[in-house]
N, C-alpha and C positions, 0 to 999 in steps of 0.2 A: 711268471709271478710266483713266489712260493704259496702255498696253502698253509704252511705252518705260520702261527701266529707268531709276531714280534714280541719278545718277553722285556718287561721291565722290571728290574731287579733292584730293590733297595736293600741296603746292606750287604754287598756283595763283594767287598773287598776282604771279608776273613768269615771263618766259620761255615755255619751251615750254607749262609747266602755265597759265599765264593763255591762251594760243593755244589749248589744249584746252579751258578753261572757256569761253573765247567762241565758239568752233565748236559746242560743245555747246548752249549757249544760243541761238546762231542757228537750229539744228536744233529747238529745241522742246522738249531735255529738261531735266528737273528736276535742278538741281545743288546738291551739299551741298561745301561748302570751308572747309577748316580755315586758318585767316588768324592770325598773330600781329599783325600789323597789319591789321585788316579795312578802315581807310580807304583803302586800295590798292586796294579793289575798289569804291568809291564809285559812279563813272559806270556801272559793271556792274547794281549794287544798284538803282539809280533807274530803269536802263532793263528790267531783267529781274526786277522785285520779285516778280512770282507765281513764278518759275523759280529763284530762286537763295536758299539759305541758306547765311550766313557764320556760322561759328562760331569765335569769339575763343580762340585758344588756340595749342597746340604739338605737334608731331608727337613730341617727344620725351616728351609726357606721354600715356600709355596710357588714362589717362580722356578725355581729349580726342579722342583718337582714335576711341574709342567712341561717343563723343557724335556723331560726324560719322557714324560708319557705321550706326547705330541710326537707322532713321527714326521708327519706334513700337514699341511693346512687339511682340517677335515678326517685326518687319518692318524687314529689313535692304537696305542697297545692294548691288545685284547687280553694279553696274559700278564698280570702283576703278581710279584712276589715281595713281600717285605718280610725281610729276615734280620732287621735293625735291632742291634741289641744294647742295654743299656751298660753303662760304665758301671762296674762293681765298686770302684774307688769313690764313686759320688753317693752323697749320703740323701740326695733327691733328686729324681729326674721324670722328667715326661717326654723322653725322647722318641720312643715308639709310640706314644699316644699322640704326641704334637705331629710326627712323621705320617701316621695311617690319617689322622685329620685331614692333613695338606692333602693326600691321594685323595681321599672321599670328596674333599671339594673341589678338586680337580673333575673328579669323575662326575659329581653331581650336575656342576657347571656345563661339560663338554661330553659326556656319555653318549647324548643322543645324537651326536654329529658322526657317529661311526658306521655309517651304511648299516644298521640293522643287526652289527654282531654284537654277540653277548660278551660281556667282559666278565674275567674270572678274575679273583683277587685269591691271593694263598698268603696267609698271615701265619707267619713261623713264631707261635708263641712258647708257652713253656709244659712240659708235661704235668697233668694234675694239676694245673693252674687253679682249678676250684674245687677239684675233688681230691682229697689227701689223707681219704679215710685208711689207705694201707701204707700210709707214709710212717716210719719211726716216730715214735712220741719226741724224742730229742729235736728231730728235724721240725715237727708241727708245732712244738710249742718255744722252743728256744731260737732254733735257726732263722726260719721262714719270719716270725714276726718282729724280732731283733735285729737281724742283720741283712736279709733280704726283702723286707715287705716294701720298699718302694721300688723295686724290680717288679713283683709281685702286681701290686698296684698300678704301674705303669702297663703292661703287658695286657692285664684285665682291662683296663679303659680302652686299650686300644682293639680288644676283641669286642667290646661293646660298641664301638664307632662301627666297625666291619658289620656287625649284625643290623645296625641302624640303617646302615648303608644299603644292606642287602632289602629292607623294607621298603625303602624308600625307590628303590629303582629295581623291583620285583621283575620286571620284564626284560630287562637288558642286563643284569647282572645275575652272578654265582660265585659262592664263596664254599 
């Protein structure tokens, strides 16, 4: 049995999430990925068939999230990466917040069933989310509040959920 943890990845079909997935597979980690469009991972699925499990579903569905996190009865992923990104074409979104909330709920209900292993949660968020002192004036005063506010708000809420989860599960959880 491998001493490496099984990694659950949300948002693994593109961007930073896909880069995390590719790196993990290259290093020999077993990965479980939730994908609305599993065909986006066809090349990786063929190359790493023994290491990669792709579950078709949506991070907005708590049952789909649980299916990714639960490897088998009483056996859960101990390393979780959420790199879910908002759609820039939507004027309002809670994709990241809802996805992280679903992961948190599943962990709260089941993390104690994991044989005492600590669970690690990595949330890929936005650089300078809460600290934009060095950002250019135009970005701080125009771009961020009028064009990107919903994305930043969504990511901020997701971060708050992770902080709250860490307080609740302090003995079994790291972030």
